[in-house]
VMD Tcl script that draws the C-alpha trace (Angstrom):
set ca {
  {104.48 80.32 85.86}
  {106.25 81.95 88.78}
  {105.00 85.24 90.22}
  {108.32 87.07 90.39}
  {107.59 90.52 91.76}
  {105.20 93.44 92.10}
  {106.11 97.03 91.20}
  {105.11 100.05 93.29}
  {105.98 103.49 91.89}
  {107.14 106.20 94.28}
  {104.97 109.27 94.66}
  {106.06 112.91 94.34}
  {108.16 112.79 97.53}
  {110.55 110.35 95.92}
  {111.93 106.86 96.34}
  {113.55 107.16 99.76}
  {110.46 108.66 101.36}
  {108.16 106.10 99.75}
  {110.38 103.18 100.73}
  {110.59 104.44 104.31}
  {106.81 104.90 104.45}
  {106.15 101.35 103.27}
  {108.83 100.00 105.60}
  {107.14 101.66 108.56}
  {103.76 100.21 107.61}
  {105.24 96.73 107.31}
  {107.73 96.83 110.19}
  {110.81 96.26 108.00}
  {113.50 98.21 106.16}
  {113.70 98.02 102.38}
  {117.03 97.42 100.64}
  {118.63 99.85 98.20}
  {118.42 97.98 94.90}
  {120.42 100.35 92.73}
  {120.10 101.90 89.28}
  {118.61 100.62 85.98}
  {120.88 102.25 83.36}
  {118.82 101.11 80.36}
  {115.54 102.35 81.83}
  {116.51 105.52 83.67}
  {115.03 104.30 86.93}
  {116.19 103.11 90.33}
  {114.59 101.02 93.05}
  {114.44 99.72 96.57}
  {113.69 96.06 97.21}
  {111.44 94.31 99.73}
  {112.24 90.57 99.72}
  {109.28 88.32 100.48}
  {108.99 84.66 101.40}
  {108.39 82.14 98.63}
  {110.92 83.72 96.24}
  {108.84 86.80 95.53}
  {109.66 90.46 96.09}
  {108.31 93.98 95.80}
  {110.25 96.75 94.10}
  {109.59 100.40 94.83}
  {110.82 102.33 91.82}
  {111.21 105.94 90.70}
  {112.04 107.48 87.35}
  {115.14 109.65 87.08}
  {115.90 112.77 85.10}
  {117.90 110.69 82.65}
  {117.78 110.37 78.83}
  {117.19 106.61 79.09}
  {113.88 107.21 80.88}
  {112.52 109.07 77.86}
  {113.51 106.32 75.43}
  {112.76 103.13 77.36}
  {109.18 101.85 77.52}
  {109.71 100.85 81.15}
  {110.93 104.32 82.08}
  {107.92 105.82 80.33}
  {105.58 103.53 82.25}
  {107.13 104.48 85.59}
  {106.98 108.19 84.73}
  {103.31 107.93 83.74}
  {102.40 106.22 87.01}
  {104.46 108.72 88.99}
  {102.56 111.62 87.42}
  {99.37 110.02 88.74}
  {100.77 110.15 92.26}
  {102.50 106.78 92.34}
  {101.15 103.45 93.56}
  {100.93 99.93 92.15}
  {102.09 99.77 88.54}
  {102.00 96.06 87.80}
  {103.29 92.56 88.35}
  {105.84 90.33 86.69}
  {105.95 86.62 85.85}
  {109.31 84.83 85.55}
  {109.58 82.27 82.75}
  {112.28 79.88 81.55}
  {111.97 80.88 77.89}
  {110.72 84.15 76.41}
  {110.61 82.86 72.82}
  {106.93 81.75 72.94}
  {105.90 85.17 74.26}
  {108.00 86.99 71.66}
  {106.25 84.95 68.98}
  {102.78 85.51 70.43}
  {103.30 89.26 70.96}
  {105.14 89.61 67.63}
  {108.07 91.54 69.05}
  {111.43 90.88 70.66}
  {112.20 91.05 74.35}
  {114.49 93.83 75.56}
  {117.52 93.58 77.83}
  {117.44 95.00 81.33}
  {120.09 95.45 83.97}
  {120.54 96.86 87.44}
  {123.76 98.07 89.02}
  {123.80 97.25 92.73}
  {125.15 99.90 95.10}
  {128.23 97.68 95.58}
  {128.90 97.60 91.82}
  {127.58 94.15 90.94}
  {125.45 93.83 87.79}
  {122.16 91.95 87.48}
  {120.90 91.21 83.94}
  {117.68 89.92 82.40}
  {115.37 90.16 79.37}
  {111.73 91.22 79.56}
  {108.69 91.67 77.34}
  {105.15 92.93 77.82}
  {105.55 96.44 79.21}
  {103.57 97.85 76.28}
  {100.75 95.50 77.22}
  {100.93 96.66 80.83}
  {100.75 100.31 79.76}
  {97.68 99.63 77.60}
  {96.02 97.37 80.18}
  {97.60 97.57 83.67}
  {96.02 94.35 84.91}
  {98.38 92.41 82.61}
  {101.73 91.15 83.91}
  {104.93 91.41 81.96}
  {107.34 88.52 81.45}
  {110.93 88.32 82.66}
  {113.78 85.88 82.14}
  {116.81 86.21 84.41}
  {120.21 85.98 82.74}
  {122.54 86.41 85.73}
  {123.56 83.69 88.20}
  {120.88 82.70 90.70}
  {122.72 84.22 93.65}
  {122.26 87.72 92.16}
  {118.50 87.46 91.69}
  {116.30 89.46 94.11}
  {114.20 86.37 94.81}
  {117.23 84.81 96.53}
  {117.13 87.45 99.27}
  {115.64 86.17 102.50}
  {112.32 87.75 103.40}
  {110.08 87.50 106.45}
  {106.89 88.94 104.93}
  {104.49 86.73 103.00}
  {102.51 87.88 99.97}
  {98.97 86.83 100.85}
  {96.62 88.43 98.30}
  {96.76 90.44 95.09}
  {93.51 92.32 94.38}
  {93.21 93.10 90.67}
  {90.60 95.30 89.07}
  {89.97 93.54 85.80}
  {89.01 90.31 84.12}
  {90.48 86.92 84.97}
  {89.65 85.77 81.42}
  {91.61 88.67 79.93}
  {94.69 87.94 82.03}
  {94.48 84.21 81.33}
  {94.34 84.92 77.61}
  {97.44 87.10 77.94}
  {99.32 84.49 79.96}
  {98.21 81.60 77.78}
  {97.23 79.52 80.81}
  {94.54 79.50 83.51}
  {94.87 81.41 86.77}
  {93.57 79.45 89.76}
  {92.31 81.34 92.79}
  {95.66 80.66 94.43}
  {99.12 80.56 92.82}
  {102.15 79.59 94.89}
  {100.15 80.36 98.03}
  {99.11 83.81 96.73}
  {95.39 84.55 96.47}
  {94.36 86.30 93.27}
  {91.09 88.20 93.51}
  {89.58 89.83 90.41}
  {87.03 92.59 90.95}
  {85.39 95.37 88.94}
  {85.78 93.80 85.48}
  {84.37 96.96 83.89}
  {86.39 99.39 86.02}
  {89.84 100.86 85.47}
  {92.19 97.84 85.26}
  {95.22 97.30 87.45}
  {96.31 96.23 90.90}
  {93.93 97.71 93.46}
  {95.71 96.52 96.57}
  {98.05 93.91 97.98}
  {97.70 92.16 101.35}
  {100.90 91.17 103.12}
  {101.29 88.95 106.18}
  {103.95 90.50 108.43}
  {105.57 89.24 111.66}
  {105.20 92.57 113.49}
  {102.07 94.17 112.03}
  {99.93 91.16 111.08}
  {98.01 91.48 107.82}
  {98.63 94.83 106.11}
  {96.71 96.01 103.06}
  {98.55 98.44 100.77}
}
mol new
graphics top color blue
foreach p $ca { graphics top sphere $p radius 0.5 }
foreach p [lrange $ca 0 end-1] q [lrange $ca 1 end] { graphics top cylinder $p $q radius 0.2 }
display resetview
């Protein structure tokens, strides 16, 4: 299991404002990631060390956003004011998860501002919508050099604070979650509260530890 990325949904002021706000807090500038044509969303990217990244995403006034489960999830979080929507795990093969969840993965793509195309398949967004502590699963289809995790980052993902149940997430993943994965601390709190990512702690060169 590889923790691929975390998703933060822009608030009512929009993607550029949200990305600039987070960049100021962290002492960096986020990268324009481009447009997801199948989902009706677009994002900015914050590369992290250890082949992880954060995407800040917003839903667009686009027909795809009304049809795609991912677009619906982003819109629902945006209506709540934005914030952490979820996390993603990269896997080598989605077939076991398709079998276990009894549905097929869906294709995804992102057009970079320079015209390049990044492609992948993903599954589990419906699970995330129903229970936001649960990650979704992604398998990259494009060459490695196009993947966001190949971007060089200077900020380290230190801790993910999740409101929920470790047992529930382990059952969803089909494997145990140690207290630390790939150097990232996973803390589960409030098992009976509203599930989801409460906060993330990042270790930055300029600002030290920042909790968002």
